[in-house]
Structure formats: C-alpha cells, structure tokens
C-alpha positions as a Markdown table, in Angstrom:
| # | Residue | x | y | z |
|---|---|---|---|---|
| 1 | Met | -1.4 | -25.2 | 21.0 |
| 2 | Ala | 0.8 | -27.2 | 19.0 |
| 3 | Pro | 2.0 | -25.8 | 15.7 |
| 4 | Ile | 0.1 | -26.8 | 12.9 |
| 5 | Ala | 1.9 | -28.6 | 9.9 |
| 6 | Ile | 0.5 | -28.3 | 6.6 |
| 7 | Asp | 2.4 | -29.6 | 3.5 |
| 8 | Thr | 2.2 | -27.5 | 0.4 |
| 9 | Pro | 2.7 | -28.2 | -3.2 |
| 10 | Thr | 5.5 | -26.4 | -5.1 |
| 11 | Ala | 14.6 | -20.7 | -23.4 |
| 12 | Asn | 16.6 | -21.6 | -24.6 |
| 13 | Arg | 15.5 | -21.3 | -28.5 |
| 14 | Asp | 17.4 | -22.3 | -31.6 |
| 15 | Gly | 16.6 | -20.7 | -35.1 |
| 16 | Leu | 17.8 | -18.8 | -37.9 |
| 17 | Ala | 19.7 | -15.6 | -37.6 |
| 18 | Leu | 16.6 | -13.8 | -38.3 |
| 19 | Glu | 14.8 | -15.4 | -35.7 |
| 20 | Glu | 17.7 | -14.9 | -33.3 |
| 21 | Thr | 18.0 | -11.0 | -33.9 |
| 22 | Ser | 14.4 | -10.8 | -33.4 |
| 23 | Asp | 14.8 | -12.4 | -29.9 |
| 24 | His | 17.7 | -10.2 | -29.0 |
| 25 | Ile | 15.7 | -6.9 | -30.2 |
| 26 | Asp | 12.6 | -8.4 | -27.9 |
| 27 | Asp | 15.1 | -8.9 | -25.2 |
| 28 | Val | 16.0 | -5.2 | -25.3 |
| 29 | Asn | 12.5 | -4.0 | -25.5 |
| 30 | Val | 11.7 | -6.2 | -22.2 |
| 31 | Leu | 14.7 | -4.5 | -20.6 |
| 32 | Lys | 13.7 | -0.9 | -21.6 |
| 33 | Gly | 10.1 | -1.7 | -20.4 |
| 34 | Asn | 11.2 | -3.1 | -17.1 |
| 35 | Leu | 13.7 | 0.1 | -16.4 |
| 36 | Lys | 10.6 | 2.1 | -17.3 |
| 37 | Lys | 8.3 | 0.0 | -15.0 |
| 38 | Lys | 10.8 | 0.5 | -12.0 |
| 39 | Ala | 11.0 | 4.3 | -12.5 |
| 40 | Gln | 7.3 | 4.6 | -12.7 |
| 41 | Gln | 6.9 | 2.1 | -9.3 |
| 42 | Asp | 9.5 | 4.5 | -7.6 |
| 43 | Lys | 7.3 | 7.5 | -7.7 |
| 44 | Asp | 3.8 | 5.6 | -8.2 |
| 45 | Ile | 3.9 | 4.3 | -4.3 |
| 46 | Tyr | 3.4 | 8.3 | -3.2 |
| 47 | Glu | 1.1 | 9.3 | -6.1 |
| 48 | Gln | -2.6 | 10.1 | -5.2 |
| 49 | Ser | -4.8 | 7.0 | -5.2 |
| 50 | Glu | -7.1 | 6.8 | -8.2 |
| 51 | Phe | -9.6 | 3.9 | -7.4 |
| 52 | Asp | -11.2 | 6.3 | -4.8 |
| 53 | Ala | -11.3 | 9.6 | -6.9 |
| 54 | Asn | -15.2 | 9.3 | -6.7 |
| 55 | Lys | -15.8 | 7.8 | -3.2 |
| 56 | Asp | -17.9 | 9.9 | -0.4 |
| 57 | Lys | -14.8 | 9.3 | 2.2 |
| 58 | Thr | -17.2 | 10.7 | 4.8 |
| 59 | Gln | -19.0 | 7.5 | 4.9 |
| 60 | Phe | -16.1 | 5.8 | 6.3 |
| 61 | Arg | -14.7 | 5.6 | 9.9 |
| 62 | Gln | -18.0 | 6.7 | 11.5 |
| 63 | Tyr | -17.4 | 6.1 | 14.9 |
| 64 | Glu | -19.6 | 8.0 | 16.6 |
| 65 | Asp | -22.6 | 6.4 | 14.9 |
| 66 | Ala | -21.0 | 3.2 | 15.2 |
| 67 | Cys | -23.2 | 0.3 | 16.6 |
| 68 | Asp | -22.8 | -0.7 | 20.4 |
| 69 | Arg | -20.6 | -3.7 | 19.4 |
| 70 | Val | -17.9 | -1.6 | 17.8 |
| 71 | Lys | -18.2 | 0.8 | 21.1 |
| 72 | Asn | -18.1 | -1.9 | 23.6 |
| 73 | Phe | -15.1 | -3.5 | 22.0 |
| 74 | Tyr | -13.0 | -0.2 | 22.1 |
| 75 | Arg | -14.1 | 0.3 | 25.4 |
| 76 | Glu | -12.3 | -3.2 | 26.4 |
| 77 | Gln | -9.5 | -2.8 | 24.7 |
| 78 | His | -8.6 | 0.7 | 25.9 |
| 79 | Glu | -8.9 | -0.8 | 29.5 |
| 80 | Lys | -6.6 | -3.7 | 28.8 |
| 81 | Gln | -3.9 | -2.8 | 26.5 |
| 82 | Thr | -1.5 | -2.3 | 29.3 |
| 83 | Val | 2.2 | -2.1 | 29.5 |
| 84 | Ala | 2.4 | -5.2 | 31.4 |
| 85 | Tyr | 0.1 | -7.1 | 28.8 |
| 86 | Asn | 2.2 | -5.7 | 25.9 |
| 87 | Leu | 5.2 | -7.3 | 27.4 |
| 88 | Lys | 3.8 | -10.7 | 28.2 |
| 89 | Ala | 2.4 | -10.9 | 24.6 |
| 90 | Arg | 5.6 | -9.9 | 22.9 |
| 91 | His | 7.5 | -12.6 | 25.2 |
| 92 | Asp | 4.9 | -15.0 | 24.1 |
| 93 | Phe | 5.3 | -14.4 | 20.8 |
| 94 | His | 9.1 | -15.0 | 20.9 |
| 95 | His | 8.7 | -18.1 | 23.0 |
| 96 | Lys | 6.9 | -20.1 | 20.6 |
| 97 | Thr | 5.6 | -20.9 | 17.0 |
| 98 | Arg | 1.6 | -21.1 | 16.9 |
| 99 | Ala | 1.4 | -22.9 | 13.4 |
| 100 | Glu | 2.9 | -23.3 | 10.1 |
| 101 | Met | 1.5 | -22.9 | 6.9 |
| 102 | Thr | 1.4 | -21.0 | 3.5 |
| 103 | Ile | 0.3 | -17.2 | 3.2 |
| 104 | Trp | -2.7 | -18.6 | 1.1 |
| 105 | Gln | -3.6 | -21.3 | 3.8 |
| 106 | Ala | -3.5 | -18.4 | 6.5 |
| 107 | Met | -5.8 | -16.5 | 4.4 |
| 108 | Glu | -8.3 | -19.4 | 4.2 |
| 109 | Lys | -8.0 | -20.1 | 7.9 |
| 110 | Leu | -8.9 | -16.6 | 8.6 |
| 111 | Asn | -11.8 | -16.5 | 6.2 |
| 112 | Thr | -14.1 | -17.2 | 9.2 |
| 113 | Leu | -13.3 | -13.9 | 11.2 |
| 114 | Ile | -15.5 | -10.9 | 11.2 |
| 115 | Asp | -13.9 | -7.9 | 12.5 |
| 116 | Glu | -16.0 | -6.5 | 15.5 |
| 117 | Ser | -14.0 | -3.2 | 15.7 |
| 118 | Asp | -14.7 | -2.3 | 11.7 |
| 119 | Pro | -17.9 | -0.1 | 11.4 |
| 120 | Asp | -17.4 | -0.3 | 7.7 |
| 121 | Thr | -17.6 | -3.5 | 6.5 |
| 122 | Ser | -19.1 | -6.9 | 7.1 |
| 123 | Leu | -17.0 | -9.0 | 4.4 |
| 124 | Ser | -14.9 | -12.0 | 5.2 |
| 125 | Gln | -11.3 | -11.1 | 5.8 |
| 126 | Ile | -10.1 | -13.0 | 2.3 |
| 127 | Glu | -12.6 | -10.7 | 0.4 |
| 128 | His | -11.6 | -7.5 | 2.1 |
| 129 | Leu | -7.9 | -8.7 | 1.4 |
| 130 | Leu | -8.2 | -9.0 | -2.2 |
| 131 | Gln | -10.5 | -5.7 | -2.3 |
| 132 | Ser | -7.1 | -4.2 | -0.8 |
| 133 | Ala | -4.9 | -5.5 | -3.3 |
| 134 | Glu | -7.1 | -5.5 | -6.4 |
| 135 | Ala | -7.4 | -1.5 | -5.9 |
| 136 | Ile | -3.4 | -1.1 | -5.5 |
| 137 | Arg | -3.1 | -3.4 | -8.8 |
| 138 | Arg | -5.8 | -1.3 | -10.6 |
| 139 | Asp | -3.7 | 2.0 | -9.7 |
| 140 | Gly | -0.6 | 0.4 | -11.3 |
| 141 | Lys | 1.2 | 0.1 | -8.0 |
| 142 | Pro | 4.4 | -2.2 | -7.4 |
| 143 | Arg | 4.1 | -5.9 | -7.0 |
| 144 | Trp | 5.4 | -5.4 | -3.4 |
| 145 | Phe | 2.8 | -3.1 | -2.6 |
| 146 | Gln | -0.2 | -5.3 | -4.0 |
| 147 | Leu | 1.4 | -8.3 | -2.1 |
| 148 | Thr | 1.4 | -5.9 | 1.0 |
| 149 | Gly | -2.4 | -5.1 | 0.6 |
| 150 | Leu | -3.2 | -8.6 | 0.4 |
| 151 | Ile | -1.3 | -10.0 | 3.4 |
| 152 | His | -1.7 | -6.8 | 5.7 |
| 153 | Asp | -4.5 | -8.3 | 8.1 |
| 154 | Leu | -3.1 | -11.7 | 8.2 |
| 155 | Gly | -2.0 | -11.0 | 11.6 |
| 156 | Lys | -5.8 | -11.5 | 12.7 |
| 157 | Leu | -4.8 | -15.0 | 12.8 |
| 158 | Leu | -3.9 | -14.2 | 16.5 |
| 159 | Phe | -7.7 | -14.6 | 17.1 |
| 160 | Phe | -7.2 | -18.6 | 16.5 |
| 161 | Phe | -3.9 | -18.8 | 18.6 |
| 162 | Gly | -4.6 | -17.8 | 22.1 |
| 163 | Ser | -5.8 | -14.5 | 22.1 |
| 164 | Gln | -7.8 | -12.8 | 25.0 |
| 165 | Gly | -10.8 | -11.7 | 22.6 |
| 166 | Gln | -10.9 | -9.7 | 19.6 |
| 167 | Trp | -9.4 | -6.7 | 22.1 |
| 168 | Asp | -5.9 | -8.0 | 21.4 |
| 169 | Val | -6.0 | -8.5 | 17.7 |
| 170 | Val | -8.1 | -5.9 | 15.9 |
| 171 | Gly | -8.7 | -2.1 | 16.3 |
| 172 | Asp | -6.8 | 1.0 | 15.9 |
| 173 | Thr | -3.7 | 0.8 | 17.7 |
| 174 | Phe | -1.8 | 3.4 | 19.9 |
| 175 | Ala | 1.2 | 3.6 | 22.1 |
| 176 | Val | 1.4 | 2.4 | 25.6 |
| 177 | Gly | 4.2 | 3.2 | 28.1 |
| 178 | Cys | 3.1 | 7.1 | 27.7 |
| 179 | Ala | 0.1 | 9.1 | 28.1 |
| 180 | Phe | -3.1 | 8.0 | 25.7 |
| 181 | Ser | -3.3 | 10.4 | 23.4 |
| 182 | Asp | -6.4 | 12.6 | 23.1 |
| 183 | Lys | -6.3 | 11.7 | 19.2 |
| 184 | Ile | -7.2 | 7.8 | 19.9 |
| 185 | Ile | -10.5 | 7.0 | 19.0 |
| 186 | Tyr | -13.0 | 7.2 | 22.3 |
| 187 | Pro | -10.1 | 8.7 | 24.5 |
| 188 | Gly | -12.3 | 8.9 | 27.3 |
| 189 | Thr | -12.4 | 4.9 | 27.6 |
| 190 | Phe | -8.9 | 4.8 | 28.9 |
| 191 | Glu | -10.2 | 6.0 | 32.4 |
| 192 | Asn | -10.1 | 2.4 | 33.8 |
| 193 | Asn | -6.7 | 1.6 | 32.2 |
| 194 | Pro | -4.3 | 1.4 | 35.4 |
| 195 | Asp | -1.7 | 2.8 | 33.0 |
| 196 | Ser | -3.8 | 6.2 | 32.7 |
| 197 | Lys | -3.0 | 6.8 | 36.6 |
| 198 | Asp | 0.7 | 5.4 | 36.3 |
| 199 | Pro | 3.3 | 8.1 | 37.6 |
| 200 | Ile | 5.3 | 7.4 | 34.5 |
| 201 | Tyr | 3.1 | 5.8 | 31.7 |
| 202 | Ser | 0.9 | 8.6 | 32.3 |
| 203 | Thr | 3.1 | 11.3 | 31.3 |
| 204 | Glu | 3.9 | 12.8 | 27.6 |
| 205 | His | 6.9 | 10.8 | 26.8 |
| 206 | Gly | 6.3 | 8.1 | 29.2 |
| 207 | Ile | 9.2 | 5.5 | 29.3 |
| 208 | Tyr | 10.7 | 7.1 | 26.0 |
| 209 | Thr | 12.7 | 9.9 | 24.9 |
| 210 | Pro | 12.0 | 12.4 | 22.2 |
| 211 | Gly | 13.5 | 11.3 | 19.0 |
| 212 | Cys | 13.7 | 7.8 | 20.1 |
| 213 | Gly | 12.2 | 6.3 | 16.7 |
| 214 | Met | 9.0 | 4.5 | 16.1 |
| 215 | Glu | 10.6 | 1.3 | 16.2 |
| 216 | Asn | 11.4 | 1.8 | 19.8 |
| 217 | Val | 8.0 | 2.8 | 20.7 |
| 218 | Met | 5.5 | -0.5 | 22.2 |
| 219 | Ile | 2.6 | -0.2 | 20.2 |
| 220 | Ser | -0.6 | -2.0 | 21.5 |
| 221 | Trp | -0.3 | -5.4 | 20.7 |
| 222 | Gly | -2.5 | -6.8 | 17.9 |
| 223 | His | -2.5 | -8.2 | 14.2 |
| 224 | Asp | -0.1 | -5.3 | 13.0 |
| 225 | Glu | 2.4 | -5.8 | 15.2 |
| 226 | Tyr | 2.1 | -9.5 | 15.2 |
| 227 | Leu | 2.3 | -9.8 | 11.5 |
| 228 | Tyr | 5.1 | -7.5 | 11.3 |
| 229 | His | 7.3 | -9.4 | 13.4 |
| 230 | Val | 6.4 | -12.7 | 11.5 |
| 231 | Val | 7.1 | -11.2 | 8.1 |
| 232 | Lys | 10.2 | -9.3 | 8.7 |
| 233 | Asp | 12.3 | -12.0 | 9.2 |
| 234 | Gln | 10.7 | -14.1 | 6.5 |
| 235 | Ser | 9.9 | -12.3 | 3.5 |
| 236 | Thr | 11.8 | -9.8 | 1.2 |
| 237 | Leu | 9.5 | -7.1 | 1.4 |
| 238 | Pro | 11.0 | -3.7 | 1.6 |
| 239 | Asp | 11.0 | -1.5 | 4.6 |
| 240 | Glu | 8.2 | 0.9 | 3.2 |
| 241 | Ala | 5.9 | -2.7 | 3.3 |
| 242 | Leu | 6.9 | -3.3 | 6.8 |
| 243 | Ala | 5.7 | -0.1 | 7.9 |
| 244 | Met | 2.5 | -0.1 | 6.4 |
| 245 | Ile | 1.9 | -3.4 | 8.0 |
| 246 | Arg | 2.9 | -2.3 | 11.3 |
| 247 | Tyr | 1.4 | 0.8 | 11.3 |
| 248 | His | -1.8 | 0.7 | 9.1 |
| 249 | Ser | -4.1 | 0.6 | 12.3 |
| 250 | Phe | -2.1 | 3.1 | 14.1 |
| 251 | Tyr | -4.6 | 6.2 | 13.0 |
| 252 | Pro | -3.6 | 8.6 | 15.9 |
| 253 | Trp | -0.2 | 8.6 | 14.4 |
| 254 | His | -0.5 | 8.5 | 10.4 |
| 255 | Arg | -3.9 | 10.3 | 10.3 |
| 256 | Glu | -4.0 | 12.7 | 13.5 |
| 257 | Gly | -0.4 | 13.5 | 13.9 |
| 258 | Ala | 0.0 | 12.1 | 17.3 |
| 259 | Tyr | 3.4 | 11.2 | 18.7 |
| 260 | Ser | 5.1 | 13.2 | 16.5 |
| 261 | Trp | 7.7 | 13.7 | 19.3 |
| 262 | Ala | 8.9 | 10.0 | 19.3 |
| 263 | Met | 9.8 | 10.1 | 15.2 |
| 264 | Asn | 13.5 | 10.0 | 13.8 |
| 265 | Glu | 14.4 | 10.7 | 10.1 |
| 266 | Lys | 13.5 | 7.2 | 9.0 |
| 267 | Asp | 9.9 | 7.7 | 10.4 |
| 268 | Lys | 9.1 | 10.5 | 8.1 |
| 269 | Lys | 9.5 | 8.5 | 5.2 |
| 270 | Met | 7.7 | 5.5 | 6.6 |
| 271 | Leu | 5.0 | 7.7 | 7.5 |
| 272 | Glu | 4.4 | 8.8 | 3.9 |
| 273 | Ala | 4.5 | 5.1 | 2.9 |
| 274 | Val | 1.7 | 4.2 | 5.5 |
| 275 | Arg | -0.3 | 7.3 | 4.3 |
| 276 | Ala | 0.1 | 6.2 | 0.7 |
| 277 | Phe | -1.1 | 2.6 | 1.7 |
| 278 | Asn | -4.2 | 3.9 | 4.1 |
| 279 | Pro | -7.0 | 4.7 | 1.0 |
| 280 | Tyr | -6.4 | 0.8 | 0.0 |
| 281 | Asp | -6.9 | -0.4 | 3.3 |
| 282 | Leu | -10.1 | 1.9 | 3.9 |
| 283 | Tyr | -11.9 | 2.9 | 1.2 |
| 284 | Ser | -11.9 | -0.4 | -1.1 |
| 285 | Lys | -14.4 | -1.9 | 1.5 |
| 286 | Ser | -17.3 | -0.7 | -0.5 |
| 287 | Asp | -15.8 | -2.0 | -4.0 |
| 288 | Asp | -17.3 | -5.0 | -5.4 |
| 289 | Val | -16.8 | -8.6 | -3.9 |
| 290 | Pro | -14.0 | -9.8 | -5.6 |
| 291 | Lys | -14.3 | -13.7 | -7.1 |
| 292 | Val | -11.2 | -15.6 | -5.1 |
| 293 | Glu | -11.0 | -18.2 | -7.5 |
| 294 | Asp | -10.3 | -16.1 | -10.7 |
| 295 | Leu | -7.4 | -14.1 | -8.6 |
| 296 | Lys | -5.9 | -17.1 | -7.1 |
| 297 | Glu | -3.2 | -18.0 | -9.3 |
| 298 | Tyr | -2.0 | -14.5 | -9.9 |
| 299 | Tyr | -1.6 | -13.9 | -6.0 |
| 300 | Leu | 0.0 | -17.2 | -5.4 |
| 301 | Glu | 2.7 | -16.1 | -7.9 |
| 302 | Leu | 3.0 | -12.9 | -6.1 |
| 303 | Ile | 3.4 | -14.7 | -2.7 |
| 304 | Asp | 6.2 | -17.1 | -4.0 |
| 305 | Glu | 8.2 | -14.0 | -5.2 |
| 306 | Phe | 8.5 | -12.5 | -2.0 |
| 307 | Phe | 8.4 | -15.3 | 0.5 |
| 308 | Pro | 11.1 | -17.8 | -0.5 |
| 309 | Thr | 10.5 | -20.3 | 2.4 |
| 310 | Lys | 6.9 | -20.7 | 1.3 |
| 311 | Val | 5.9 | -22.3 | 4.6 |
| 312 | Ile | 5.7 | -19.5 | 7.2 |
| 313 | Lys | 6.2 | -19.9 | 10.8 |
| 314 | Trp | 3.4 | -18.0 | 12.8 |
C-alpha cells in the first residue's frame, strides 16, 4: 500500500520600574513552581493511581466469562504467532512506510476499529485513548505520561496496513522463541502452534539466555511492538514511556511475573513504570465518555511538545 501523504497545518515587555520588578518576581515564582512540579513528577509516576480508588477491579479482565468473539480471537492468535511469522513481521516493518500522518490524524483513522480481544469495552479507540489520558491527567501525572496514555494504542493502525487480521494487531502479548508460559491467558490454545513442539522454541529459555534483557526478547507482534518502533525514533518520550507502550499488553510479564529469568537491571525499573501505567489503560474503560472537541486543543499542544517532526512515518 502506498504511503498516505497528508498535509498538516502548523514578551518582551516594556514598562515602569515597578512593573519590571513585578515581572522579575513572577519569573522567580514560575521557576520555583516548575522545580516543585518536576520534583512531584519524579515521584508521581510511581505513586498509587487515585482515579480508580473506588472501582470494583474484579469486573475487569474477566476472560473466562468472555464472549465467544474474544475466546475465538485468542485461539487464532495463539496458533499463528510463531517465530517465523514474527521474523517476517519485523522484516516488513523495516522495509516499508505504511503511511505519513500526524498523531491526531492517526487517532481519527483508528476511530473505526473495535478491538475484538477486549472484554471490557465497546467504545471507539479515540474514546478509550482520551479516557486513559484524562485519568492520568486528573491524577496530576507528568505531561509525557499523559501523552503516553493518549497514544498507547495507536499501533492498532496495523489493522489498516496489511495485517493478517486482528490476531497480529491486538490482544495480550507474550514471548515467542521460548516455551509459551502458563501465565498467558488461555494457555491451552497453544497446542496447535507449531513452535510448541519445536525442540528449541519449546524449552524454557528457548533461543535466549537468562539475563539477556527484555529488549532482546521477541514479543509477539502487534500494536505494542509496532508503535514502540515507530515512536522511539520519532519522539522525545523517555524510556519509561517507551516501556509503557511496548509492554502494556504484556500481561504475563507485568501482572503474572512470567519471564523474570530474561530481565536485566534496567528491566526492573521499566517493569515498575509499566505497572504504574496499567491502571490507566485498564480501569479507565468504565469512565464517562470524553468529549473529543473539548479536549482536542490541549492534546494537540501536548503532541507537538514531544513529536518535533509533526508528521510521523507509520
């Protein structure tokens, strides 16, 4: 598919000595405020989320009671996510640009997709993205954290760009190239995946070595992995944000404790960042539906702050 080219739009004060002095005082106060805000942000990322304090979390991720649509999705995903397919998907990613558009244009394009893997919501994608970002914003988390909430699912654009179906776009992710963990949702559905019988891929460590680092582990291809590769070279987002994007669907790791044997020291910090993000992805789905036009101006400014190139290569 040919890339989609979309064009995008893009005090010094004089006064009396008293006014000048007042201005200097204001400048100092702003600086003090910024320093205080930065100190708060450094710890806020790991503080307990507040927006979900009164929510019944047992009502989320109820996969055993999920509809057949969700169960059938995972059966197909678990049968088809092989090492061979993942190698091909990464090769294809590095050899073509699927589209060129801004972050907001990507959000609008994604808005027609309903995620078949998700038992918790039937909202459009842009509504879920704004729910996540607004929950993070209400809790006073850093601006980069808010933006991460806004864009974290944009990798689902893969669905429009030559995917095989939803199974290689959405859903919980897991490691390939080693034994499929029993911590993955519906673990029995890997029986028909050929890698489950491979003499190397079916062993605990498979093609990896303990302590190799999660960055060297091949995670099942989907919107997390895709967006991570898109964003890491085209934004100024910190490592914590990149980890939140890459691993937010990696529930066997960040929720169930699987694959700890592959972690290095950096992964321990990144794991905590992903866990700090998870409530905003999961529990915001029951919040009120946000009004897109009321929030658009704020988030356009936020996008420009961390995406200097404006038009992103997808």
